[in-house]
N, C-alpha and C positions, 0 to 999 in steps of 0.2 A: 479201957485203952482202945480195944478193938472197935468199939462204937465211934471213938473220936477219929480213929484212923479211917474208918469207913466214910465219916461225914467229911473229913479232909480229902479223901480220894474222891468223894462224889462232888465236892465243891470245886475241885481243880477242873473237871471237864466242863462244868456249868461256867465257870469264869472263862474258860478258853472258848466255849461256845459263845458267850455273850461278847468276848472280844472279837471273835470272827463275825458276829452279827454286825457290830459297830463298823468294822472294817469293810464288810459287805455293802452296807448302806453308804458309807463314806465313798468307797469306789463307784457304787452305782450313780451317786449324785454327781460325782466328777465325770463319769462317762457321758450322763445325761446333759451336762453342761456343755461338754466336748462335743457332742452331736448338734446342740444348738448353735454353737459357734461355728461348727463346720458348715451348717446350713446357711448361716449368714454370710460366711466367707464365700461359699459357692454362689450365692446370689450376688454378691458384690463382683465376683469374677465373671459372671455372666453379663452383668451390666458393663463391666469395663470391656469385655470382649466385643460386645455390641457396640459400644462407642468407638472402639478402635476400628471395627469393620465399617461403621458409618463414616469415619475419618477417611479411612483408605478408599471407600466408594466415593467420597466427594473428591478426593485428590485424584482419582482415576477419571472422574467425569470433568474434573477441572482440566486435566491434561487432554482430553478429548476435545474440549471446546476451545483451547488455547489458539488453534489456528484460525477457527472462526473469529475468536476475539480480536486477534490481531487483523484479519481482513475487515472486521467492523470498525475498528479504530481508525482504518485508512479512509473511511468515508467521514471522519470529523477532523477539523483542522484545531490544533491545539493553539492557544493564544501565544504561546512562547516559540511556536514553530509553524509559520505559515508558508514556509518555502516549499513544501510538496504541493500545496495548493496552487502556488503561482507557477510551479514547474508543470502541473497538469495543464494549466491554461496555455503555457508556451508549447508544450508538447502537442496540444490538440490544434494549436494555430499552425505549427509546422507540418502537421499531417495533412492539412488542407491547403497549405501554400499561402497563408496570409501572414503579412507582417503585422505583429502585434506589440504595442507599447502600453504598459501599465502606467497610468497617469497618476493615480493616487491610491492610497491605502488608508482606510480609516476604520476604526472600532467605534461602534455605537456607544452611546452614552451610558447604557445600561450593560454594556459588555455582553450582550446576547448574540451580536452579529458583527461580521466584518463587511465593510462596504470597500468594492475595488472598482475603479473606473479604468476602463480599457479603451484604447484606440486602435482600430484594425484597418489594414489597407488590403485591398484585393479586389478580384471580380465579384460581381453579385453572387454567382453561384458558391464561389469560397466562403464568402462572408455568411451566406445562408447555411452552409455545412458547419461553419464555426459555431453559429447559433444553435443549430440542432445538437451538435456534440456537446456543447456546454449545457444545454437543457438535460442531457442524458448522462452527464458526468456523474460518478459516484457521490459527488457532495450534493447537499440540499441547497439549491440556489434560487434566489428570487431576483428577477430582473426588475430593478426600479425604473430604469429607462433605457431605451434603445433608439438610436438616431442612426438613420442611414441616409447617406446623399451621394450623388454621382459627383466625382472630383473633376471629371474630365468635361471639356466643352464639345459639343456635338460637331462643330466644325473642325475641330481638331481631329476627332475620331474618324471623320469622314476623310480627311487628308492623310492621316498617318496610317489608316487601316488598323489601329491598335484597339484592343479591348478596352471597355469602360473601366475607369478605376473607381471603385466605390470606398467610401470611408464610413465606419461605423463607429459610434461611440456607444459603448455599453456600460451601465452602471449596474453592478452585481452585488447583491447581498448574500454573503454566505451564512446561511441560517445554521448549518451543523457546525458551529463554532464553539469551542469550550475554552 
């Protein structure tokens, strides 16, 4: 009986040891899996953090160029709103003292440009200044035709001592048209 008792007492620690070994390997495997999952999550977190930083940097750079974008857009006339372009022509005309009338406005067949016919009256110097200012306007313009002629008779000029009145007809193509 003592031999059986010794065997039983010896079997209990062996079973306990084997149970602890199985528990150790089970926990070791779970810890190893958790470490791998943790590494993947950490990599994903780094990718997401980098992506968010890129988005933030993009938004910051977009805010920095917003003013430049608005200024650039003023150099283009929208097809739905050509009034600012016509206001620019009127403002330039008024600044040099020329009377300007817009004769016609047409959109080209391929919708790539806007054609405007202008008739201006003033002295030769004023019309020349108008032409120079239109060439240097913020819009990309192409002068299709320019016609200038003296509207006053030489004999009237000598009698009244008035300045010559010149008339200019401009046909302008607005290239920067969207």
